[in-house]
Each structure stands twice: as structure tokens, then as C-alpha cells.
N, C-alpha and C positions, 0 to 999 in steps of 0.2 A: 498249548504248554500245560503240563500238569501241575497240580499244587506243589509236588515235590520239587519239581524244577525252580519254582519260585522261592523255595527255601534256601537254595544253593547259592553260593556267592558266584557272581556273573558280571559281565561288563555290557553296559546299554550305550550304544554310540547314537548321540541325539543331535539331529542337526536343527539348528536355531534360525531365526528370521535373518535375512540379509539386509533388512532395512525396516520394514514394516513389521511391528512387533505381532499385529493381527494373524501374520502368516504362520505361527507356532501350530502344530498339530495337536489334537486332543491325546494321541498316544503319547507324544514328546511329553506333555504336561503330566500326564499319568506317571511316566518313567521318572520324572524329576523328583515328583513327589514320592515315589516309592523308594527312590535310592538313599541308601546310608550317607553316601558322600557324593558330591558332584565334582569333577576334575574339570577346570575351566582355566582357559589361556588368561583371563582378566577378571578377577573376582568382582571388581567394581562393576564393570558392564554386565556380566551375568546376572549380578544382584539387581540390576534394574530391571532386567527380564522378570526375574523371579518375583518381585515386588508388585509388579505390574498383574500378575496372576495370582498373587497370595500364596505362594509356594515358600516354605520355611524350610531350609535345608543347611547341610554343613559343606561348607565350600573349601576346596583346596587348589592352590595354584598349580598349573601344570602347563608349561610352555616350553620353548625351544631351549632355553637355559637350564632347566632342571629335568629334563624329559627322562634321562636315563635313572637317577635316584628315585624320581617319583613314581614311574612305572614300576619299579621294584616293590615300593611300599604298597602300591595300590593292588598289585598281585598278591601281596602277602595279605592283605586286608580280605582280599576276594576268597583267598582260601580258608580264611577265618570266618566266612559266610557273609560278608557284606556284599551289597550291590553297588557297584559304582556306575554313575552316569558320566559318560564323557561328552563335553560341548567344546565347541571352540567358539570365538568371539562372534561370528556370523557364518551360516552355511553348514556344510557337511564337515565334520573333522577329517583330518588327513588329507582333503583335497585343499593343497597349498596351506594347510594348518598342522599343528601339531596332532599326534595321535597314533602315529605309525608305532612308534616303540612300545607304547601300551598295547595296541592290538596284537602286535607279534608276540609280546609277552605274555599276553593271556591265552595265545592260542597254544604257545609253546608249553604252558603250564596245564593245558588241559581244561581251561575255563571256557564257559560258554561265552560267545560274543554275540550279542543281539545288536542289530543295525536297523535303525528306524527310518523310513523315507521322509524327505522334508526339502525345504527350500535349498536352492544350488544356484549361485550367480552364473556358473559356466553354462548349465542346462538353460536357465531363463535367457541369457545372451544368445545361446545357439538358436533357440526357437524365435526370439525375437528378431534375429538378423535376417531372416527371409532367405538364407544361404542352405545349400543342401545339407542334410543332417543325417544321411543315410550311412555315409563314412566321414568320420571326424576324430579328431584327438584334441586333449586339451594337454597345454604346455606349461601351465603355471604362469610365472611372471617370465617374460620374454627376457632373453639375454641381453646382456649390455654391448658386449663386442661385436663388431659388425660381422666378422667370419663365421660366428656362431649364430647370429642372427640370420644371415643369409642361408645358413643349412635349415633352420628352424622354417623359415618361409619358403622353402622349396619343395615340401611336400605335397602330394596331389590330393591330398583330403582337405576338408574344411578344418580350419585352424581355430581353436578358442583360446584365449590367452588373457591374462591380467597385465595392465600396464599403468604405471603413475603417470599422473597428468603432466608431470615435467618432462617425462621422455615421450609422451605419445607423438608430438609433432616430429621428433628426429625419427621414431620407429616408422612412421607412415611416409616419411621423406625416403627414407632407404627402399621401402617397398615400391614407392611410386616410380624410384628410379629404376628399379628392377622390372617392374611390370605397371606401368601406369593406369592399364584398364582392368587390374585385379579389383574385385568387388570386396567391399569391405562395410561392416558395420561397427560403429563406435556405440558401446551401451555404457550410460552414465548413470550413477545413483539409482540402480535398478531398485523398484518397489518402494523408493523413497519420494518425497514430496516433489522434488526437482527431477524425476526420471526423464531420461532423453534417450532416444535412439536415433542415430544419424547414418544412413545408409548412402553409399555412392562409391565411386571408383577410388582406387589409391590416391590417384593425383587431384582429385577433387577435394578430398577429405584432407589430404597432406597441406593443400593450400589454405584449407578453412583454419586448421589447426595452428598452421604457422603463423597466423595473424592473432590469434587469441588462444592461449591454453585454458583447456577445461578445467573444472575443479570437480573434487570428489573423487570416488570410487570407480574404476574404469574396468570394462571387459571389452576386448575387442575380438571381432570375429571376420575371418578372412577366407575368401574362398580357395579352393586348391590350385597349385600351380599347374598350368598348362604344361604339357609334355615339351621338353626341348628337343630339337632335331638330334636323331642319333649320331648323327656325323656332322659337325659343323665345320668342317675341315674345306669343303668348298667355299663357305661362305667368307672364312677367314684368309683363303687364298685372294678372293675377290677383294677384301679388304686392304691386303697388302699390296694390290696394284693400283688401288688408288692411292694409297699414302705414298707409294713409290711415284705416283704421277704428280704429287704435290698437295694432296687433300690432307686436312687435319684429321688425326687419328679418331677423335672423338666423334667429330661431325660424321665422318666417314663410316664409323660404326652404326652410327644411328641410321644412316641410309641404307646400309646391307641389312641390317636388322629388319627394317621395314619391307624389305624385299623379300627376304628369305624366312621371316617368323623367328630367327634366333635372338636370344636375349643381348641387347647392345653391350652389356656389361661383360657378358661371357666372351663376344667378340674381341671388345679391347683388351680383356685379361690375357686370351689367346694370341692376340697380335705381339702383346710385351713380354709374355711368356709361353713360348710354344708348347710346354708341358700341359697346359690346360686344355689342349685340344682334344676332345673326345673322338675316338675311333671305334 
């Protein structure tokens, strides 16, 4: 980058440590020292980081409640020649954190946007999970409602998502019901003193966290869903005959699922709602 480029107003997107303050990069520290203003989610949390490294800077709050007006003001300042550094409380801005409005506004205004590499809870969890990383997707925080959650869990690629400690057991219970043998890694407090990565099947981890809710920040990594049979019609037909013979629907669905490889929930839904059958 030429000296002329450095004289122009621009946006620098700066990832910050997700727990251990020693994970900040030298480039990020240089950018924070260079910036005329640092836009941050919580000025108090950012100030702790800056004080650790002796960075004196002007901070402005930039969060989900003031993104639109603050982004306009920051774009105005960059047009006037200011260098703006964007940080979130932890990790890469925009990844389940504020910043999209500012980046989009900067690009639309023809301003330079420089993105620095650095810590990311999603990537750290993916690598630590031991699950396939060639095809994966990041979901942010998992949906609360079951139909949406089931759709998210049905993808064929490795899934990386955030989850609250209070909802982890419920989410794992849903996954265990859909596919008890699905591989899962629960990554807790990454890079912090109490970092923990627990790996196992959905059934194993659902049972573990049903007994004791975890604490701290959690990233969940889930292996891709196995492909369902293209046509579960024959399996449903077999289920219908069992039920007609007196078998209980849930128990019969579990037996047919074990024999055919179809998901027991899919069979049960198809039994009670024929429109569910995939042909």
C-alpha cells in the first residue's frame, strides 16, 4: 500500500481476541494505534484491550441499536480523511456481530475497506472438532423454534454454530432424536482458562448436558446429515401395516427406521401426515 493510500480515509476491520488477550496480532495493534477513531460494540470492553497494550485512542460506540446513524457518521468522517478501525467485543466483526452496515456503506461510498486476519471462534471450533472441514457452513446462533432448527440440522455439510448454555441441552436432545449417532463437538470457552472441547455422538452429549448445563460461551460443531432415502414410501407402507396390526406408532417407526435407514421422525410424520412422504 502506497503512502498516498495511507493519507486517505478508509475502514480497517480488526478482529480481536476471543478470550486470551495475547492472541491479538501485531497488524491489529498497529491499525488500532493508527486509527483516528475506533468503532466498537462496548467501549468498556475495548478499553480493557487497549489499556493492556498501551493504545490511546478515541472510541465511539457502534452496536446493533445505533448501526444505521453511526455508520453514516463514520462514512462522513472517512470522506474527510479519517481512518476508522472497526472492532467487535471478540473475534471478527460482522460474524454474528455488528459491522455489516458500516462495511456496506463504506463500499457504496467508494472508500477502501481493509480486513485484517485474526481470531475467530467459528474457525477455532471447526478445527478443534476433528470433523470434516472441506465443506462446512456457519449458522450464527441456532434458531429456537424446532421446525427451523430441524431444517438447519438437515444440511449435508459440517455445521458450525453458536449456542447459549441454557439452550444447549435442548438443541442436542432434538439432534439426538433426529440422528443419535451424529458426531458433535461442544467447544466451550475457547482460548480461555477453562477451555473445553467435548466430542461424541449426539446421544452421548445430549445425555451429558441434560444432567449439567455448561457455563460460558459455546460453539457447537455438528457433522453433516446423512442423505435420507430418495423414497420413504415403502418404509411408510411397512409402518402402516405394523400400526394396523396393533403396534404403537412411535415404537414401530423406530423399528422400521432401524431396518431401512430412514429417520424415525420422518416416518412418524409421514404416517400422521401423508403429504410428508417424499416421492
